ROTI-505358 format. One record per residue (C-alpha): x, y, z. Coordinates in Angstrom, 2 decimals. Example, Ala and Ser with C-alpha at 12.3 -4.5 7.8 and 13.67 -1.06 7.14 Angstrom:
<ropas>
<xx: 12.30&yy: -4.50&zz: 7.80>
<xx: 13.67&yy: -1.06&zz: 7.14>
</ropas>
This chain:
<ropas>
<xx: 84.54&yy: 109.04&zz: 104.45>
<xx: 86.46&yy: 105.86&zz: 103.56>
<xx: 84.50&yy: 103.39&zz: 105.70>
<xx: 80.98&yy: 103.20&zz: 107.09>
<xx: 82.14&yy: 103.17&zz: 110.72>
<xx: 83.43&yy: 106.72&zz: 110.18>
<xx: 79.96&yy: 107.99&zz: 109.26>
<xx: 77.76&yy: 109.76&zz: 111.79>
<xx: 74.88&yy: 107.68&zz: 110.43>
<xx: 76.53&yy: 104.33&zz: 111.26>
<xx: 74.97&yy: 101.79&zz: 111.88>
<xx: 71.83&yy: 103.01&zz: 110.08>
<xx: 72.01&yy: 100.62&zz: 107.14>
<xx: 69.76&yy: 101.31&zz: 104.16>
<xx: 68.39&yy: 98.66&zz: 101.80>
<xx: 65.24&yy: 97.72&zz: 99.89>
<xx: 63.15&yy: 95.17&zz: 101.75>
<xx: 61.10&yy: 94.51&zz: 98.64>
<xx: 64.13&yy: 93.11&zz: 96.82>
<xx: 64.75&yy: 90.41&zz: 99.42>
<xx: 61.15&yy: 89.36&zz: 100.12>
<xx: 61.18&yy: 86.58&zz: 97.43>
<xx: 64.33&yy: 85.07&zz: 98.98>
<xx: 62.82&yy: 85.23&zz: 102.47>
<xx: 59.67&yy: 83.51&zz: 101.25>
<xx: 61.69&yy: 80.74&zz: 99.57>
<xx: 63.78&yy: 80.31&zz: 102.73>
<xx: 60.62&yy: 80.02&zz: 104.86>
<xx: 59.21&yy: 77.36&zz: 102.51>
<xx: 62.42&yy: 75.32&zz: 102.48>
<xx: 62.86&yy: 75.62&zz: 106.24>
<xx: 59.36&yy: 74.22&zz: 106.69>
<xx: 60.24&yy: 71.28&zz: 104.45>
<xx: 63.51&yy: 70.70&zz: 106.31>
<xx: 61.79&yy: 70.67&zz: 109.70>
<xx: 59.04&yy: 68.42&zz: 108.35>
<xx: 61.58&yy: 65.85&zz: 107.16>
<xx: 63.54&yy: 65.86&zz: 110.41>
<xx: 60.70&yy: 65.90&zz: 112.93>
<xx: 60.10&yy: 62.15&zz: 112.77>
<xx: 63.76&yy: 61.15&zz: 113.11>
<xx: 64.81&yy: 59.23&zz: 116.26>
<xx: 66.99&yy: 61.36&zz: 118.56>
<xx: 70.18&yy: 59.45&zz: 117.76>
<xx: 69.63&yy: 59.90&zz: 114.04>
<xx: 68.92&yy: 63.61&zz: 114.54>
<xx: 72.18&yy: 64.06&zz: 116.42>
<xx: 74.14&yy: 62.30&zz: 113.68>
<xx: 72.42&yy: 64.43&zz: 111.05>
<xx: 73.23&yy: 67.65&zz: 112.89>
<xx: 76.83&yy: 66.49&zz: 113.34>
<xx: 77.09&yy: 66.03&zz: 109.55>
<xx: 75.94&yy: 69.60&zz: 108.96>
<xx: 78.04&yy: 71.09&zz: 111.73>
<xx: 81.20&yy: 69.32&zz: 110.59>
<xx: 80.90&yy: 71.09&zz: 107.23>
<xx: 80.60&yy: 74.44&zz: 108.96>
<xx: 83.53&yy: 73.74&zz: 111.28>
<xx: 85.82&yy: 72.63&zz: 108.45>
<xx: 84.78&yy: 75.32&zz: 105.96>
<xx: 84.83&yy: 78.27&zz: 108.37>
<xx: 88.40&yy: 77.33&zz: 109.27>
<xx: 89.29&yy: 76.70&zz: 105.63>
<xx: 88.25&yy: 80.22&zz: 104.68>
<xx: 90.98&yy: 81.43&zz: 107.04>
<xx: 93.55&yy: 79.01&zz: 105.58>
<xx: 93.39&yy: 76.50&zz: 108.43>
<xx: 92.55&yy: 72.92&zz: 107.48>
<xx: 91.47&yy: 70.02&zz: 109.71>
<xx: 90.73&yy: 66.40&zz: 108.95>
<xx: 87.08&yy: 65.45&zz: 108.82>
<xx: 87.72&yy: 62.62&zz: 111.31>
<xx: 89.21&yy: 64.98&zz: 113.91>
<xx: 86.33&yy: 67.44&zz: 113.72>
<xx: 83.65&yy: 64.76&zz: 113.56>
<xx: 84.94&yy: 62.90&zz: 116.62>
<xx: 85.02&yy: 66.14&zz: 118.60>
<xx: 81.51&yy: 67.14&zz: 117.49>
<xx: 80.04&yy: 63.73&zz: 118.26>
<xx: 81.73&yy: 63.62&zz: 121.66>
<xx: 80.32&yy: 67.06&zz: 122.48>
<xx: 76.86&yy: 66.05&zz: 121.27>
<xx: 76.90&yy: 62.91&zz: 123.42>
<xx: 76.50&yy: 60.47&zz: 120.53>
<xx: 77.03&yy: 56.80&zz: 121.40>
<xx: 80.54&yy: 55.39&zz: 120.95>
<xx: 82.03&yy: 58.89&zz: 120.67>
<xx: 83.28&yy: 59.64&zz: 124.14>
<xx: 86.80&yy: 60.69&zz: 123.18>
<xx: 87.59&yy: 63.94&zz: 121.43>
<xx: 90.30&yy: 64.31&zz: 118.83>
<xx: 93.82&yy: 65.01&zz: 120.01>
<xx: 93.92&yy: 67.99&zz: 117.66>
<xx: 93.29&yy: 70.90&zz: 120.04>
<xx: 92.45&yy: 73.37&zz: 117.27>
<xx: 89.91&yy: 70.98&zz: 115.76>
<xx: 88.42&yy: 70.52&zz: 119.22>
<xx: 88.20&yy: 74.29&zz: 119.62>
<xx: 86.22&yy: 74.94&zz: 116.44>
<xx: 83.97&yy: 71.95&zz: 117.19>
<xx: 83.39&yy: 73.29&zz: 120.72>
<xx: 82.44&yy: 76.69&zz: 119.30>
<xx: 79.95&yy: 75.14&zz: 116.85>
<xx: 78.22&yy: 73.24&zz: 119.67>
<xx: 78.28&yy: 76.30&zz: 121.92>
<xx: 76.47&yy: 78.37&zz: 119.29>
<xx: 73.74&yy: 75.79&zz: 118.75>
<xx: 73.18&yy: 74.68&zz: 122.33>
<xx: 73.18&yy: 78.15&zz: 123.88>
<xx: 71.61&yy: 80.27&zz: 121.17>
<xx: 69.15&yy: 81.74&zz: 123.72>
<xx: 71.91&yy: 83.44&zz: 125.73>
<xx: 71.53&yy: 87.20&zz: 125.11>
<xx: 74.21&yy: 88.97&zz: 123.13>
<xx: 76.81&yy: 90.62&zz: 125.34>
<xx: 80.44&yy: 91.65&zz: 125.40>
<xx: 81.10&yy: 88.69&zz: 127.71>
<xx: 79.56&yy: 86.26&zz: 125.22>
<xx: 81.78&yy: 87.48&zz: 122.37>
<xx: 84.85&yy: 87.18&zz: 124.59>
<xx: 83.82&yy: 83.66&zz: 125.62>
<xx: 83.51&yy: 82.60&zz: 121.98>
<xx: 86.93&yy: 84.03&zz: 121.23>
<xx: 88.47&yy: 82.26&zz: 124.22>
<xx: 86.98&yy: 78.91&zz: 123.10>
<xx: 88.33&yy: 79.42&zz: 119.59>
<xx: 91.77&yy: 80.81&zz: 120.41>
<xx: 92.86&yy: 79.34&zz: 123.74>
<xx: 95.38&yy: 77.04&zz: 122.03>
<xx: 96.75&yy: 79.67&zz: 119.63>
<xx: 100.22&yy: 80.92&zz: 120.50>
<xx: 100.74&yy: 84.67&zz: 120.49>
<xx: 97.00&yy: 85.43&zz: 120.56>
<xx: 95.28&yy: 87.03&zz: 123.56>
<xx: 92.37&yy: 84.61&zz: 123.78>
<xx: 89.17&yy: 86.11&zz: 125.12>
<xx: 90.34&yy: 89.71&zz: 124.78>
<xx: 89.60&yy: 92.47&zz: 122.31>
<xx: 92.57&yy: 93.78&zz: 120.36>
<xx: 94.72&yy: 96.53&zz: 121.78>
<xx: 97.70&yy: 98.57&zz: 120.63>
<xx: 98.20&yy: 101.66&zz: 118.54>
<xx: 98.86&yy: 100.01&zz: 115.17>
<xx: 95.85&yy: 100.11&zz: 112.80>
<xx: 94.02&yy: 96.85&zz: 112.16>
<xx: 94.19&yy: 96.44&zz: 108.39>
<xx: 93.06&yy: 93.74&zz: 106.00>
<xx: 95.78&yy: 93.56&zz: 103.36>
<xx: 97.08&yy: 91.41&zz: 100.52>
<xx: 100.31&yy: 91.32&zz: 98.58>
<xx: 103.91&yy: 91.00&zz: 99.66>
<xx: 106.16&yy: 93.07&zz: 101.87>
<xx: 106.67&yy: 96.50&zz: 100.36>
<xx: 103.79&yy: 96.08&zz: 97.95>
<xx: 100.68&yy: 95.76&zz: 100.12>
<xx: 97.14&yy: 96.51&zz: 99.02>
<xx: 94.96&yy: 97.71&zz: 101.90>
<xx: 91.44&yy: 96.34&zz: 101.49>
<xx: 90.03&yy: 97.59&zz: 104.76>
<xx: 91.03&yy: 99.41&zz: 107.94>
<xx: 89.02&yy: 98.76&zz: 111.11>
<xx: 88.28&yy: 101.24&zz: 113.92>
<xx: 91.20&yy: 101.89&zz: 116.25>
<xx: 91.43&yy: 99.74&zz: 119.36>
<xx: 90.94&yy: 102.77&zz: 121.63>
<xx: 87.46&yy: 103.25&zz: 120.14>
<xx: 86.45&yy: 99.61&zz: 120.46>
<xx: 85.09&yy: 99.63&zz: 124.05>
<xx: 82.43&yy: 102.19&zz: 123.17>
<xx: 81.70&yy: 100.63&zz: 119.77>
<xx: 81.25&yy: 97.15&zz: 121.23>
<xx: 78.75&yy: 98.51&zz: 123.75>
<xx: 76.87&yy: 100.18&zz: 120.88>
<xx: 76.93&yy: 96.97&zz: 118.85>
<xx: 75.50&yy: 94.91&zz: 121.72>
<xx: 72.77&yy: 97.49&zz: 122.32>
<xx: 71.93&yy: 97.62&zz: 118.62>
<xx: 71.77&yy: 93.82&zz: 118.38>
<xx: 69.58&yy: 93.32&zz: 121.45>
<xx: 67.16&yy: 96.06&zz: 120.41>
<xx: 66.84&yy: 95.03&zz: 116.76>
<xx: 63.25&yy: 94.58&zz: 115.60>
<xx: 61.79&yy: 94.37&zz: 112.09>
<xx: 58.16&yy: 93.31&zz: 112.26>
<xx: 57.54&yy: 94.14&zz: 108.58>
<xx: 59.19&yy: 90.94&zz: 107.35>
<xx: 57.84&yy: 88.49&zz: 109.93>
<xx: 59.80&yy: 86.26&zz: 112.29>
<xx: 61.85&yy: 84.50&zz: 109.60>
<xx: 62.49&yy: 87.71&zz: 107.67>
<xx: 63.62&yy: 89.47&zz: 110.83>
<xx: 66.07&yy: 86.66&zz: 111.58>
<xx: 67.51&yy: 86.70&zz: 108.06>
<xx: 67.90&yy: 90.48&zz: 108.01>
<xx: 69.55&yy: 90.59&zz: 111.43>
<xx: 71.89&yy: 87.75&zz: 110.46>
<xx: 73.09&yy: 89.67&zz: 107.39>
<xx: 73.41&yy: 92.98&zz: 109.22>
<xx: 75.01&yy: 91.59&zz: 112.37>
<xx: 77.67&yy: 89.78&zz: 110.34>
<xx: 78.48&yy: 92.94&zz: 108.37>
<xx: 78.48&yy: 95.10&zz: 111.52>
<xx: 80.75&yy: 92.69&zz: 113.42>
<xx: 83.22&yy: 92.28&zz: 110.56>
<xx: 83.33&yy: 96.07&zz: 110.23>
<xx: 84.37&yy: 96.41&zz: 113.89>
<xx: 86.92&yy: 93.56&zz: 113.52>
<xx: 87.39&yy: 93.57&zz: 117.30>
<xx: 89.89&yy: 90.71&zz: 117.72>
<xx: 93.51&yy: 90.15&zz: 116.74>
<xx: 92.47&yy: 86.99&zz: 114.93>
<xx: 89.34&yy: 84.88&zz: 114.51>
<xx: 86.99&yy: 87.68&zz: 113.42>
<xx: 85.76&yy: 85.81&zz: 110.36>
<xx: 85.01&yy: 82.57&zz: 112.20>
<xx: 83.26&yy: 84.36&zz: 115.05>
<xx: 81.38&yy: 86.62&zz: 112.64>
<xx: 80.01&yy: 83.60&zz: 110.78>
<xx: 79.12&yy: 81.90&zz: 114.06>
<xx: 77.30&yy: 85.09&zz: 115.03>
<xx: 75.25&yy: 84.97&zz: 111.82>
<xx: 74.09&yy: 81.45&zz: 112.69>
<xx: 73.38&yy: 82.28&zz: 116.35>
<xx: 71.20&yy: 85.16&zz: 115.15>
<xx: 69.00&yy: 82.84&zz: 113.08>
<xx: 68.55&yy: 80.33&zz: 115.89>
<xx: 67.82&yy: 83.10&zz: 118.37>
<xx: 65.18&yy: 84.78&zz: 116.19>
<xx: 63.61&yy: 81.47&zz: 115.09>
<xx: 63.69&yy: 80.25&zz: 118.71>
<xx: 65.14&yy: 76.91&zz: 117.60>
<xx: 68.58&yy: 75.69&zz: 116.47>
<xx: 69.10&yy: 76.24&zz: 112.75>
<xx: 71.51&yy: 73.71&zz: 111.28>
<xx: 73.13&yy: 75.16&zz: 108.18>
<xx: 76.68&yy: 75.75&zz: 106.98>
<xx: 77.05&yy: 79.38&zz: 105.96>
<xx: 80.78&yy: 78.92&zz: 105.44>
<xx: 80.31&yy: 76.05&zz: 102.99>
<xx: 78.16&yy: 78.33&zz: 100.82>
<xx: 80.66&yy: 81.19&zz: 101.10>
<xx: 83.49&yy: 78.89&zz: 100.05>
<xx: 81.82&yy: 78.19&zz: 96.72>
<xx: 82.80&yy: 81.72&zz: 95.64>
<xx: 84.97&yy: 83.12&zz: 98.40>
<xx: 86.21&yy: 86.03&zz: 96.32>
<xx: 82.68&yy: 87.31&zz: 95.83>
<xx: 82.17&yy: 87.25&zz: 99.61>
<xx: 85.21&yy: 89.46&zz: 100.10>
<xx: 84.14&yy: 91.79&zz: 97.29>
<xx: 80.60&yy: 92.17&zz: 98.66>
<xx: 81.90&yy: 92.74&zz: 102.17>
<xx: 84.45&yy: 95.28&zz: 100.95>
<xx: 81.78&yy: 97.22&zz: 99.07>
<xx: 79.32&yy: 97.16&zz: 101.97>
<xx: 81.95&yy: 98.48&zz: 104.37>
<xx: 82.24&yy: 101.64&zz: 102.28>
<xx: 78.60&yy: 102.63&zz: 101.81>
<xx: 75.60&yy: 102.38&zz: 104.13>
<xx: 73.38&yy: 101.67&zz: 101.09>
<xx: 73.77&yy: 97.89&zz: 101.16>
<xx: 71.22&yy: 96.44&zz: 98.71>
<xx: 73.87&yy: 94.27&zz: 97.06>
<xx: 75.14&yy: 92.91&zz: 100.38>
<xx: 71.63&yy: 92.04&zz: 101.58>
<xx: 70.72&yy: 90.18&zz: 98.40>
<xx: 74.06&yy: 88.38&zz: 98.43>
<xx: 73.89&yy: 87.28&zz: 102.06>
<xx: 70.24&yy: 86.23&zz: 101.79>
<xx: 71.22&yy: 84.00&zz: 98.87>
<xx: 74.07&yy: 82.57&zz: 100.97>
<xx: 71.59&yy: 81.61&zz: 103.70>
<xx: 69.22&yy: 80.12&zz: 101.13>
<xx: 72.01&yy: 78.09&zz: 99.53>
<xx: 73.14&yy: 76.84&zz: 102.95>
<xx: 69.62&yy: 75.68&zz: 103.77>
<xx: 69.36&yy: 73.82&zz: 100.46>
<xx: 72.64&yy: 72.05&zz: 101.27>
<xx: 71.19&yy: 71.01&zz: 104.64>
<xx: 68.11&yy: 69.60&zz: 102.89>
<xx: 70.44&yy: 67.52&zz: 100.70>
<xx: 72.10&yy: 66.14&zz: 103.84>
<xx: 68.68&yy: 65.15&zz: 105.19>
<xx: 67.78&yy: 63.37&zz: 101.94>
<xx: 71.13&yy: 61.56&zz: 101.97>
<xx: 70.50&yy: 60.54&zz: 105.59>
<xx: 67.17&yy: 59.03&zz: 104.55>
<xx: 68.96&yy: 57.11&zz: 101.80>
<xx: 71.53&yy: 55.80&zz: 104.28>
<xx: 68.80&yy: 54.75&zz: 106.70>
<xx: 66.94&yy: 52.84&zz: 103.98>
<xx: 70.22&yy: 51.20&zz: 102.90>
<xx: 71.04&yy: 49.95&zz: 106.41>
<xx: 67.47&yy: 48.79&zz: 107.00>
<xx: 67.90&yy: 46.56&zz: 103.94>
<xx: 71.46&yy: 45.30&zz: 104.41>
<xx: 72.46&yy: 45.61&zz: 108.08>
<xx: 71.95&yy: 41.87&zz: 108.74>
<xx: 73.74&yy: 40.81&zz: 105.55>
<xx: 77.14&yy: 42.44&zz: 106.10>
<xx: 80.03&yy: 41.68&zz: 108.42>
<xx: 82.00&yy: 44.15&zz: 110.56>
<xx: 84.66&yy: 44.70&zz: 107.88>
<xx: 82.08&yy: 45.48&zz: 105.25>
<xx: 80.19&yy: 47.76&zz: 107.62>
<xx: 83.37&yy: 49.67&zz: 108.45>
<xx: 84.13&yy: 50.24&zz: 104.75>
<xx: 80.54&yy: 51.29&zz: 104.00>
<xx: 80.55&yy: 53.78&zz: 106.88>
<xx: 83.85&yy: 55.20&zz: 105.66>
<xx: 82.37&yy: 55.79&zz: 102.22>
<xx: 79.20&yy: 57.33&zz: 103.62>
<xx: 81.12&yy: 59.70&zz: 105.87>
<xx: 82.39&yy: 61.45&zz: 102.74>
<xx: 78.87&yy: 62.15&zz: 101.52>
<xx: 76.97&yy: 60.84&zz: 98.52>
<xx: 79.25&yy: 60.42&zz: 95.47>
<xx: 82.17&yy: 61.96&zz: 97.39>
<xx: 84.34&yy: 58.87&zz: 97.98>
<xx: 86.69&yy: 59.70&zz: 95.13>
<xx: 87.30&yy: 56.81&zz: 92.75>
<xx: 84.92&yy: 54.50&zz: 94.61>
<xx: 85.97&yy: 51.59&zz: 96.85>
<xx: 88.84&yy: 49.44&zz: 95.58>
<xx: 90.47&yy: 46.32&zz: 96.96>
<xx: 93.48&yy: 48.43&zz: 97.93>
<xx: 91.35&yy: 50.93&zz: 99.86>
<xx: 89.38&yy: 48.12&zz: 101.49>
<xx: 92.61&yy: 46.46&zz: 102.64>
<xx: 93.86&yy: 49.76&zz: 104.05>
<xx: 90.61&yy: 50.46&zz: 105.93>
<xx: 90.31&yy: 46.96&zz: 107.44>
<xx: 93.96&yy: 45.85&zz: 107.62>
<xx: 92.99&yy: 42.58&zz: 105.98>
<xx: 94.30&yy: 40.34&zz: 103.20>
<xx: 93.67&yy: 40.79&zz: 99.47>
<xx: 91.75&yy: 37.51&zz: 99.35>
<xx: 89.42&yy: 38.60&zz: 102.15>
<xx: 88.93&yy: 42.02&zz: 100.57>
<xx: 88.05&yy: 40.46&zz: 97.20>
<xx: 85.61&yy: 38.03&zz: 98.83>
<xx: 83.93&yy: 40.77&zz: 100.91>
<xx: 83.55&yy: 43.11&zz: 97.97>
<xx: 82.17&yy: 40.39&zz: 95.71>
<xx: 79.61&yy: 39.51&zz: 98.38>
<xx: 78.47&yy: 43.15&zz: 98.55>
<xx: 77.94&yy: 43.10&zz: 94.78>
<xx: 76.03&yy: 39.80&zz: 94.94>
<xx: 73.53&yy: 41.07&zz: 97.53>
<xx: 73.06&yy: 44.32&zz: 95.60>
<xx: 74.69&yy: 46.63&zz: 98.16>
<xx: 77.54&yy: 47.62&zz: 95.83>
<xx: 77.72&yy: 48.35&zz: 92.11>
<xx: 80.85&yy: 47.17&zz: 90.28>
<xx: 82.44&yy: 49.77&zz: 88.01>
<xx: 85.19&yy: 49.16&zz: 85.45>
<xx: 87.32&yy: 46.08&zz: 84.81>
<xx: 90.71&yy: 44.62&zz: 85.63>
<xx: 93.00&yy: 46.81&zz: 87.68>
<xx: 90.65&yy: 49.78&zz: 87.37>
<xx: 87.69&yy: 47.99&zz: 88.97>
<xx: 85.98&yy: 49.97&zz: 91.74>
<xx: 82.77&yy: 49.75&zz: 93.72>
<xx: 80.06&yy: 52.25&zz: 94.58>
<xx: 77.23&yy: 52.05&zz: 97.08>
<xx: 73.91&yy: 51.19&zz: 95.48>
<xx: 71.35&yy: 53.43&zz: 97.16>
<xx: 68.63&yy: 52.81&zz: 94.58>
<xx: 67.62&yy: 49.21&zz: 95.30>
</ropas>
């Protein structure tokens, strides 16, 4: 047997529950803290917070596949889909719109039962603007579906999926397995985490589409959590995977060759835990931003507000090099004199911190006042 799908025991995965209980307990604790922090947020602030988390997932899940979108394109599409004020127009980038649409679909309709039709709908949303791809259809043809690397004539085959002729039956079995999955031993949160890890592995093993399997498989892992928790779960699994993408591929490759998957389960549970911690950081940053605007919103003009929002969109400490006069001029299409005056005013009121001297002077947002 080369791959687990060839085994008569598939999909009877074997792993030690005891080894993942500490991670499940930590996840449950952190999820409680996350929900506690968010529960008092006004609806508009909640939507903006969720958009921040979802934009990371949309960008990173595409980046894993070598497809890169601008943050502005994805954010505008997400906010338009979420119905956030002043975001009624989606980006003109159809592919960015597609991944944003899929992210919203997963979160808004997590209660829809798993089915073949649902998987095809997700694929159609993701791939309808891709040339040469049969959007909303499982792969066909006689050629084997292989995951390879290397150059022509010197390929390394990392994985070979089931043949397309076997897919109809295997998809039916997957849907039945998913909808009947129960694990009362680990509680509601543990059951969700375990199913998320197993469903992602199972789906990637089937590799049922010509393209988009990774993105849909990661969306599936998030849908599973929301479905089992009976509430949307806002995390970016892909952002956590991207931190060490090669390990993800190695763990997946190993798990697809042996039904004893202790390593995979520990790995994927840690991915979920890391993703939740990242979401908690976004919440804390949102609280900082809210406190900042409560203090300064009546002391800044529209130009200053536009520059501040641009810096904050990149996340805390992520506006590389800080704000400079040149960047301020570019953002606001204003004169150097106006930029200098605006920036100096922000320093005087305590909203900005001045860093460096002369030509290297830059400004950072002061969240600590």
